[in-house]
C-alpha positions in Angstrom: -15.0 23.3 -8.0 -13.7 25.0 -4.9 -13.0 28.6 -4.5 -9.4 28.2 -5.7 -10.5 26.1 -8.7 -9.9 22.8 -7.0 -12.2 19.7 -7.0 -11.7 18.8 -3.3 -13.9 18.9 -0.2 -14.8 21.0 1.6 -15.5 23.5 -1.2 -14.1 26.4 0.9 -10.6 24.7 1.2 -8.1 27.4 0.4 -5.4 26.1 -2.1 -3.7 29.2 -3.6 -1.9 28.4 -6.8 -3.6 25.0 -7.3 -2.8 23.4 -10.7 -5.4 21.0 -12.0 -4.7 17.3 -12.6 -3.0 16.7 -16.0 -3.3 12.9 -15.8 -6.6 10.9 -15.8 -7.4 8.4 -13.0 -6.6 5.6 -15.4 -3.2 7.1 -16.4 -2.3 7.2 -12.7 -3.7 3.9 -11.5 -2.5 1.7 -14.4 1.3 2.5 -14.0 1.0 2.2 -10.2 -0.9 -1.1 -10.3 1.3 -2.5 -13.1 4.5 -1.6 -11.3 3.2 -3.1 -8.1 2.4 -6.4 -9.8 5.8 -6.4 -11.4 7.5 -5.9 -8.0 5.5 -8.7 -6.4 6.2 -11.1 -9.3 9.9 -10.3 -9.3 10.3 -10.8 -5.6 8.3 -14.0 -5.8 10.6 -15.4 -8.5 13.8 -14.3 -6.8 12.7 -15.6 -3.5 12.4 -19.0 -5.0 16.1 -19.0 -5.4 16.8 -18.0 -1.7 17.1 -21.5 -0.3 14.2 -23.5 1.1 11.8 -20.8 2.0 8.2 -21.6 2.7 5.5 -20.2 0.4 4.3 -18.0 3.4 7.8 -16.5 3.8 8.0 -15.8 0.1 4.6 -14.1 0.2 5.8 -12.1 3.1 8.8 -11.0 1.2 6.6 -9.8 -1.6 4.4 -8.0 0.8 7.3 -6.3 2.6 9.0 -5.3 -0.7 5.7 -3.8 -2.0 5.1 -2.1 1.4 8.7 -0.7 1.7 8.8 0.7 -1.9 5.3 2.2 -1.5 6.3 4.0 1.7 9.5 5.3 0.3 8.7 6.0 -3.4 5.1 7.1 -3.1 4.7 8.5 0.4 8.2 9.9 0.6 7.7 12.4 -2.3 4.4 13.6 -0.6 6.2 14.4 2.7 9.1 16.2 1.1 7.2 18.1 -1.6 4.9 20.5 0.2 4.1 22.5 -3.0 3.1 19.4 -5.1 -0.4 20.7 -5.8 0.8 24.0 -7.3 3.7 22.8 -9.5 3.3 24.0 -13.1 5.1 20.8 -14.4 4.0 18.1 -12.0 5.6 14.7 -12.0 3.8 11.4 -11.7 4.0 11.4 -7.9 2.5 14.9 -7.7 -0.4 13.7 -9.8 -0.8 10.6 -7.6 -1.4 12.8 -4.5 -3.7 15.2 -6.3 -5.8 12.3 -7.3 -5.7 10.6 -3.9 -6.7 13.9 -2.3 -10.2 13.5 -3.8 -10.6 10.8 -1.2 -8.8 12.7 1.6 -8.2 16.4 1.1 -6.0 16.6 4.2 -3.1 15.6 1.9 -3.4 18.5 -0.5 -4.1 20.8 2.5 -0.9 19.6 4.1 -2.6 18.7 7.4 0.1 18.5 10.1 -1.0 15.2 11.6 -1.2 13.6 8.1 2.2 14.9 7.1 3.7 13.6 10.4 2.2 10.1 10.1 3.4 9.9 6.5 6.8 11.2 7.4 7.4 8.6 10.0 6.0 5.9 7.7 8.3 6.9 4.8 11.5 7.5 6.8 11.3 4.7 9.4 8.8 2.1 8.2 9.8 2.1 4.6 13.5 1.1 5.1 12.4 -1.2 7.9 10.0 -3.0 5.5 12.9 -3.6 3.0 15.1 -4.8 5.9 12.3 -7.3 6.6 12.7 -8.7 3.1 16.4 -9.3 3.7 15.7 -10.7 7.2 13.3 -13.3 5.9 15.4 -14.3 3.0 18.5 -14.8 5.2 16.6 -16.2 8.1 17.9 -13.6 10.6 17.0 -14.1 14.3 15.4 -10.6 14.4 13.1 -11.3 11.5 9.9 -11.7 13.5 10.7 -9.0 16.1 11.2 -6.6 13.2 8.0 -7.6 11.4 6.0 -7.3 14.6 7.4 -3.8 15.3 6.8 -2.5 11.8 3.2 -3.9 11.9 2.5 -2.1 15.2 3.8 1.1 13.7 1.6 0.7 10.7 -1.5 0.0 12.8 -0.7 2.9 15.1 -0.4 5.2 12.1 -3.8 4.0 10.8 -5.4 4.6 14.1 -4.1 8.2 14.2 -5.1 8.6 10.5 -8.8 7.5 11.0 -9.3 9.0 14.4 -7.9 12.4 13.4 -10.2 12.4 10.3 -13.2 11.7 12.6 -12.3 14.4 15.1 -11.7 16.9 12.3 -15.2 16.5 10.9 -15.0 13.5 8.6 -15.6 15.7 5.5 -12.6 15.2 3.2 -13.8 13.3 0.2 -15.7 14.5 -2.9 -18.1 11.5 -3.1 -19.0 8.0 -2.1 -16.7 6.4 -4.7 -13.6 8.2 -3.3 -14.6 7.5 0.2 -14.9 3.8 -0.3 -12.1 3.3 -2.9 -9.5 5.7 -1.5 -10.2 6.6 2.1 -11.4 3.2 3.2 -10.3 0.7 0.5 -6.8 1.8 -0.1 -6.1 2.2 3.6 -7.7 -1.1 4.8 -4.7 -3.0 3.5 -2.6 -1.3 6.1 -4.9 -2.7 8.8 -5.8 -6.3 8.1 -2.5 -7.4 6.5 -0.3 -5.9 9.3 -2.7 -7.5 11.8 -2.3 -10.9 10.3 1.5 -10.6 10.1 1.7 -9.3 13.7 -0.3 -12.2 15.0 1.9 -14.7 13.1 5.1 -13.1 14.3 3.8 -12.9 17.9 3.1 -16.7 17.8 6.6 -17.4 16.4 8.3 -15.3 19.0 6.3 -16.9 21.8 7.0 -20.4 20.5 10.8 -19.6 20.4 10.8 -18.4 24.0 8.7 -21.4 25.1 11.1 -23.8 23.4 14.0 -22.1 25.1 12.2 -22.2 28.5 11.7 -25.9 28.1 15.3 -26.5 27.0 16.6 -24.7 30.1 14.2 -26.6 32.4 15.8 -29.9 31.2 
């Protein structure tokens, strides 16, 4: 335990008023994973009734719904609840971030760069992700431009997140499990999935302009 009775690294991290976790790891992860699966299945089933959408589009709708709700409902409370680690009666989201901070104590320490990245993600990228669900379902002309833009935002945020951690000493996790499961594992999804979506949207946008160019040439 740290000097303020906390379990985080580094041990000398000062967290006055810290209230220990009241939920176990299982009690935190099970509801989160269960809710995530429910959202994905619900969107998949509903998307099947949205006209003749391809399976890829339906999967993208699931991804963007999950992404948008995660940004707004999970990351949003972190941004706007600076005292989450010292609340005597913490809610589920407070417990989520106290648990995740075992893999990155910059969250419980309210690191300025981390709060900024999460704030932009929750306020801008969260709603934009949900807008992407609508854009795909209704086949809006801005669908791929929107998806490409949000993906770039997510990738930029990940770069800042990891580079800042390296520059600040790379010492924010309590052990190998939390490093690989939380710091690396949980965040890797915000790298490879946005990368694949961005490549797909880029190709779609280029194909559209190429078709328009050929049509004008005729």
